[in-house]
FIVO-698054 format. One record per residue (C-alpha): residue in one letter; x negated, y negated, z. Coordinates in steps of 0.05 Angstrom, whole numbers, plus 5000, padded with zeros to 4 digits. Layout:
N
+------+------+------+------+
: fise :   px :   py :   pz :
+------+------+------+------+
:    A :    X :    Y :    Z :
...
+------+------+------+------+
***
This chain:
298
+------+------+------+------+
: fise :   px :   py :   pz :
+------+------+------+------+
:    M : 5929 : 5440 : 6770 :
:    F : 5905 : 5513 : 6763 :
:    T : 5887 : 5498 : 6687 :
:    V : 5850 : 5440 : 6709 :
:    V : 5808 : 5478 : 6760 :
:    I : 5793 : 5532 : 6706 :
:    L : 5772 : 5480 : 6658 :
:    I : 5722 : 5448 : 6706 :
:    A : 5695 : 5517 : 6727 :
:    V : 5682 : 5535 : 6658 :
:    V : 5646 : 5470 : 6644 :
:    M : 5606 : 5472 : 6705 :
:    T : 5587 : 5548 : 6695 :
:    T : 5563 : 5532 : 6624 :
:    L : 5521 : 5474 : 6652 :
:    T : 5489 : 5513 : 6707 :
:    N : 5472 : 5571 : 6661 :
:    G : 5445 : 5523 : 6611 :
:    I : 5400 : 5490 : 6661 :
:    K : 5376 : 5557 : 6688 :
:    N : 5359 : 5583 : 6619 :
:    V : 5320 : 5519 : 6601 :
:    A : 5282 : 5527 : 6661 :
:    A : 5266 : 5597 : 6648 :
:    T : 5246 : 5582 : 6576 :
:    D : 5202 : 5526 : 6598 :
:    I : 5164 : 5568 : 6647 :
:    A : 5155 : 5622 : 6597 :
:    N : 5127 : 5574 : 6545 :
:    S : 5080 : 5537 : 6596 :
:    S : 5057 : 5587 : 6644 :
:    A : 5035 : 5664 : 6640 :
:    Y : 5035 : 5684 : 6714 :
:    D : 5087 : 5714 : 6759 :
:    V : 5063 : 5695 : 6831 :
:    I : 5031 : 5633 : 6859 :
:    V : 4987 : 5647 : 6920 :
:    T : 4974 : 5582 : 6959 :
:    L : 4911 : 5589 : 7003 :
:    N : 4919 : 5562 : 7074 :
:    G : 4843 : 5575 : 7097 :
:    E : 4845 : 5646 : 7078 :
:    D : 4778 : 5679 : 7054 :
:    M : 4813 : 5704 : 6989 :
:    R : 4796 : 5702 : 6920 :
:    A : 4827 : 5730 : 6852 :
:    S : 4779 : 5786 : 6854 :
:    D : 4809 : 5810 : 6920 :
:    L : 4882 : 5813 : 6891 :
:    R : 4862 : 5848 : 6825 :
:    D : 4860 : 5913 : 6864 :
:    F : 4935 : 5907 : 6888 :
:    E : 4980 : 5957 : 6859 :
:    N : 5018 : 5932 : 6796 :
:    V : 4974 : 5869 : 6793 :
:    T : 4951 : 5863 : 6719 :
:    G : 4911 : 5799 : 6729 :
:    A : 4890 : 5746 : 6775 :
:    L : 4857 : 5675 : 6769 :
:    D : 4826 : 5627 : 6818 :
:    S : 4859 : 5560 : 6803 :
:    Y : 4817 : 5501 : 6824 :
:    E : 4865 : 5440 : 6822 :
:    S : 4876 : 5380 : 6861 :
:    L : 4920 : 5313 : 6857 :
:    W : 4882 : 5249 : 6842 :
:    F : 4904 : 5177 : 6835 :
:    G : 4884 : 5122 : 6790 :
:    D : 4903 : 5075 : 6734 :
:    Y : 4897 : 5130 : 6684 :
:    C : 4968 : 5147 : 6684 :
:    T : 5034 : 5134 : 6725 :
:    G : 5032 : 5171 : 6795 :
:    S : 4985 : 5229 : 6808 :
:    S : 4941 : 5267 : 6762 :
:    R : 4936 : 5343 : 6766 :
:    V : 4858 : 5357 : 6759 :
:    Y : 4835 : 5425 : 6743 :
:    G : 4763 : 5447 : 6753 :
:    I : 4746 : 5486 : 6691 :
:    G : 4697 : 5543 : 6689 :
:    Q : 4722 : 5579 : 6625 :
:    F : 4777 : 5541 : 6591 :
:    N : 4800 : 5603 : 6550 :
:    E : 4812 : 5641 : 6614 :
:    L : 4851 : 5583 : 6648 :
:    N : 4893 : 5574 : 6585 :
:    E : 4914 : 5646 : 6588 :
:    Y : 4950 : 5629 : 6652 :
:    V : 4969 : 5558 : 6642 :
:    R : 4990 : 5549 : 6573 :
:    A : 5012 : 5477 : 6578 :
:    L : 4938 : 5456 : 6565 :
:    R : 4923 : 5456 : 6492 :
:    Y : 4857 : 5434 : 6463 :
:    D : 4843 : 5436 : 6388 :
:    G : 4772 : 5414 : 6390 :
:    D : 4704 : 5448 : 6396 :
:    N : 4681 : 5486 : 6458 :
:    L : 4710 : 5452 : 6517 :
:    D : 4668 : 5486 : 6567 :
:    E : 4605 : 5463 : 6533 :
:    L : 4630 : 5395 : 6520 :
:    L : 4643 : 5385 : 6594 :
:    R : 4575 : 5414 : 6617 :
:    N : 4539 : 5370 : 6565 :
:    T : 4575 : 5302 : 6588 :
:    A : 4554 : 5276 : 6656 :
:    H : 4616 : 5273 : 6699 :
:    G : 4657 : 5289 : 6635 :
:    I : 4732 : 5290 : 6635 :
:    I : 4786 : 5314 : 6588 :
:    V : 4848 : 5268 : 6588 :
:    D : 4920 : 5277 : 6554 :
:    E : 4920 : 5245 : 6487 :
:    Y : 4983 : 5208 : 6504 :
:    W : 4955 : 5171 : 6560 :
:    A : 4893 : 5159 : 6519 :
:    R : 4935 : 5124 : 6470 :
:    V : 4974 : 5085 : 6525 :
:    Q : 4907 : 5063 : 6560 :
:    N : 4868 : 5055 : 6496 :
:    L : 4817 : 5104 : 6517 :
:    S : 4760 : 5128 : 6471 :
:    V : 4705 : 5178 : 6483 :
:    G : 4654 : 5148 : 6525 :
:    D : 4700 : 5105 : 6565 :
:    V : 4699 : 5108 : 6641 :
:    V : 4758 : 5125 : 6683 :
:    T : 4759 : 5119 : 6761 :
:    F : 4799 : 5166 : 6808 :
:    F : 4816 : 5158 : 6881 :
:    A : 4838 : 5211 : 6930 :
:    D : 4898 : 5170 : 6957 :
:    E : 4956 : 5133 : 6922 :
:    K : 4933 : 5070 : 6954 :
:    Q : 4863 : 5075 : 6919 :
:    S : 4825 : 5061 : 6982 :
:    N : 4783 : 5131 : 6978 :
:    E : 4746 : 5131 : 6913 :
:    I : 4724 : 5199 : 6887 :
:    G : 4684 : 5175 : 6830 :
:    N : 4676 : 5149 : 6757 :
:    F : 4686 : 5196 : 6698 :
:    T : 4667 : 5193 : 6627 :
:    V : 4721 : 5211 : 6575 :
:    A : 4692 : 5270 : 6536 :
:    G : 4750 : 5292 : 6498 :
:    F : 4827 : 5295 : 6496 :
:    W : 4882 : 5353 : 6500 :
:    D : 4956 : 5355 : 6493 :
:    S : 4994 : 5374 : 6553 :
:    S : 5064 : 5355 : 6530 :
:    T : 5093 : 5423 : 6549 :
:    G : 5071 : 5414 : 6618 :
:    T : 5104 : 5363 : 6667 :
:    T : 5138 : 5307 : 6635 :
:    D : 5089 : 5254 : 6661 :
:    R : 5032 : 5291 : 6625 :
:    G : 4983 : 5273 : 6679 :
:    F : 4936 : 5334 : 6666 :
:    V : 4862 : 5324 : 6673 :
:    G : 4804 : 5372 : 6665 :
:    I : 4735 : 5367 : 6694 :
:    S : 4677 : 5418 : 6697 :
:    L : 4682 : 5468 : 6753 :
:    D : 4613 : 5445 : 6779 :
:    D : 4637 : 5374 : 6786 :
:    F : 4702 : 5396 : 6821 :
:    Q : 4665 : 5440 : 6871 :
:    S : 4613 : 5386 : 6888 :
:    L : 4668 : 5331 : 6897 :
:    I : 4725 : 5368 : 6926 :
:    T : 4713 : 5438 : 6950 :
:    D : 4687 : 5506 : 6928 :
:    V : 4751 : 5542 : 6949 :
:    P : 4805 : 5548 : 6899 :
:    D : 4870 : 5517 : 6914 :
:    K : 4912 : 5574 : 6888 :
:    V : 4909 : 5642 : 6858 :
:    L : 4953 : 5654 : 6800 :
:    V : 4975 : 5729 : 6793 :
:    R : 5006 : 5769 : 6736 :
:    T : 5047 : 5829 : 6755 :
:    S : 5109 : 5867 : 6731 :
:    T : 5135 : 5874 : 6802 :
:    P : 5131 : 5803 : 6835 :
:    G : 5173 : 5823 : 6897 :
:    S : 5133 : 5881 : 6920 :
:    V : 5065 : 5844 : 6903 :
:    V : 5090 : 5783 : 6946 :
:    Q : 5105 : 5833 : 7002 :
:    A : 5041 : 5866 : 7000 :
:    I : 4998 : 5804 : 7000 :
:    S : 5040 : 5773 : 7054 :
:    E : 5025 : 5835 : 7100 :
:    R : 4951 : 5829 : 7089 :
:    Y : 4944 : 5751 : 7089 :
:    L : 4991 : 5726 : 7142 :
:    D : 4975 : 5654 : 7134 :
:    T : 4978 : 5651 : 7060 :
:    G : 5040 : 5617 : 7024 :
:    I : 5066 : 5657 : 6969 :
:    A : 5123 : 5649 : 6919 :
:    A : 5145 : 5686 : 6862 :
:    V : 5166 : 5646 : 6799 :
:    D : 5230 : 5682 : 6794 :
:    T : 5246 : 5663 : 6868 :
:    M : 5233 : 5590 : 6856 :
:    I : 5278 : 5592 : 6794 :
:    G : 5331 : 5622 : 6838 :
:    M : 5325 : 5567 : 6888 :
:    L : 5331 : 5515 : 6839 :
:    F : 5391 : 5549 : 6804 :
:    A : 5424 : 5554 : 6873 :
:    C : 5419 : 5478 : 6887 :
:    V : 5450 : 5465 : 6819 :
:    V : 5507 : 5513 : 6833 :
:    L : 5517 : 5476 : 6901 :
:    G : 5522 : 5410 : 6866 :
:    A : 5570 : 5437 : 6817 :
:    I : 5614 : 5461 : 6871 :
:    I : 5613 : 5393 : 6904 :
:    I : 5630 : 5363 : 6839 :
:    V : 5690 : 5408 : 6825 :
:    C : 5716 : 5395 : 6897 :
:    G : 5710 : 5321 : 6887 :
:    I : 5744 : 5320 : 6821 :
:    V : 5805 : 5363 : 6844 :
:    S : 5809 : 5321 : 6909 :
:    N : 5809 : 5257 : 6867 :
:    L : 5863 : 5284 : 6823 :
:    I : 5909 : 5306 : 6880 :
:    V : 5898 : 5234 : 6917 :
:    S : 5915 : 5199 : 6851 :
:    F : 5979 : 5241 : 6841 :
:    I : 6003 : 5228 : 6909 :
:    G : 5989 : 5152 : 6906 :
:    R : 6029 : 5149 : 6840 :
:    K : 6093 : 5182 : 6863 :
:    K : 6134 : 5119 : 6859 :
:    E : 6106 : 5105 : 6789 :
:    Y : 6130 : 5175 : 6769 :
:    A : 6197 : 5165 : 6802 :
:    V : 6207 : 5102 : 6760 :
:    M : 6188 : 5135 : 6696 :
:    Y : 6236 : 5194 : 6714 :
:    S : 6291 : 5142 : 6725 :
:    V : 6286 : 5111 : 6658 :
:    C : 6304 : 5173 : 6621 :
:    M : 6234 : 5204 : 6616 :
:    S : 6248 : 5282 : 6622 :
:    K : 6211 : 5327 : 6668 :
:    R : 6178 : 5360 : 6613 :
:    Q : 6151 : 5293 : 6584 :
:    L : 6127 : 5275 : 6653 :
:    M : 6092 : 5339 : 6661 :
:    N : 6061 : 5332 : 6593 :
:    M : 6036 : 5264 : 6609 :
:    L : 6006 : 5288 : 6675 :
:    L : 5972 : 5349 : 6642 :
:    W : 5941 : 5306 : 6587 :
:    E : 5916 : 5255 : 6642 :
:    F : 5883 : 5312 : 6679 :
:    L : 5853 : 5342 : 6618 :
:    F : 5826 : 5274 : 6593 :
:    S : 5798 : 5263 : 6660 :
:    C : 5765 : 5336 : 6665 :
:    I : 5738 : 5331 : 6595 :
:    S : 5707 : 5260 : 6605 :
:    V : 5673 : 5285 : 6671 :
:    G : 5649 : 5347 : 6636 :
:    L : 5617 : 5314 : 6581 :
:    V : 5583 : 5260 : 6619 :
:    S : 5559 : 5316 : 6669 :
:    I : 5531 : 5357 : 6607 :
:    V : 5496 : 5298 : 6577 :
:    A : 5467 : 5271 : 6641 :
:    G : 5450 : 5341 : 6667 :
:    F : 5410 : 5362 : 6606 :
:    A : 5377 : 5294 : 6602 :
:    L : 5355 : 5298 : 6675 :
:    S : 5344 : 5374 : 6682 :
:    E : 5275 : 5371 : 6650 :
:    W : 5251 : 5313 : 6692 :
:    F : 5280 : 5344 : 6757 :
:    L : 5259 : 5412 : 6746 :
:    S : 5186 : 5391 : 6723 :
:    K : 5179 : 5350 : 6785 :
:    A : 5206 : 5399 : 6835 :
:    A : 5164 : 5455 : 6805 :
:    N : 5101 : 5411 : 6799 :
:    G : 5105 : 5396 : 6873 :
:    T : 5096 : 5469 : 6889 :
:    G : 5042 : 5479 : 6836 :
:    M : 5084 : 5512 : 6783 :
:    V : 5075 : 5483 : 6712 :
:    I : 5136 : 5470 : 6673 :
+------+------+------+------+
***
């Protein structure tokens, strides 16, 4: 039984560390900020945070969730003033065409959509896309003309990223940024300093959110280990009579122990393999959805 528990622990430790490393790698590849400051009515801008100690950069992020038939679920819409500056903080948005800022300015209510959804919806430059403020599509925001395409495949798995000009965004939604993305070498101290000055502002360090997700995975692993061990014990107790019959027909104690050990090992290895395959298949989806809900791009 001790060997079984050790084997399960090794499998689960490998799985949880793998998921954590995948999350950290994805975040490093798709984003270049360390702290997310969510504004709750605070009169604050990125320029106010650049003066904080150890802050090396800050960007006002104008973003909102819209709905429509463009893609499944919601679309994360970015108001773009200078794409190159936004792309330094949100690397998931990749555009290989000409000057995107000028393209949006020269297209009335222009919009940049993901190339995958453009293929799915058979969209071309000049086509019109309608967006709504609610999932039931009862509150229309407006009609937008497709001006170009970008690749957001390294962002969330649904790839529902949309870009419009900052002027259009501010006229339709608000002139106040939704978040401020902050670069710093000391996320913990910066979070504390901002919290002390802006009491009603939601702040989260990227490392902290990774830790929270990792803690959830570890808790799930512990529950799985306890469940497997409990199932094995119940199975052993329920088969006592079967073991007694085998022992009475000349099966030696050593043979019986070997049979039980192989049964336990087969059960644990099967569960471990299924957990690893299912875990890595679902980890990207789960982590992306959970992080995207907080505004972090994975």
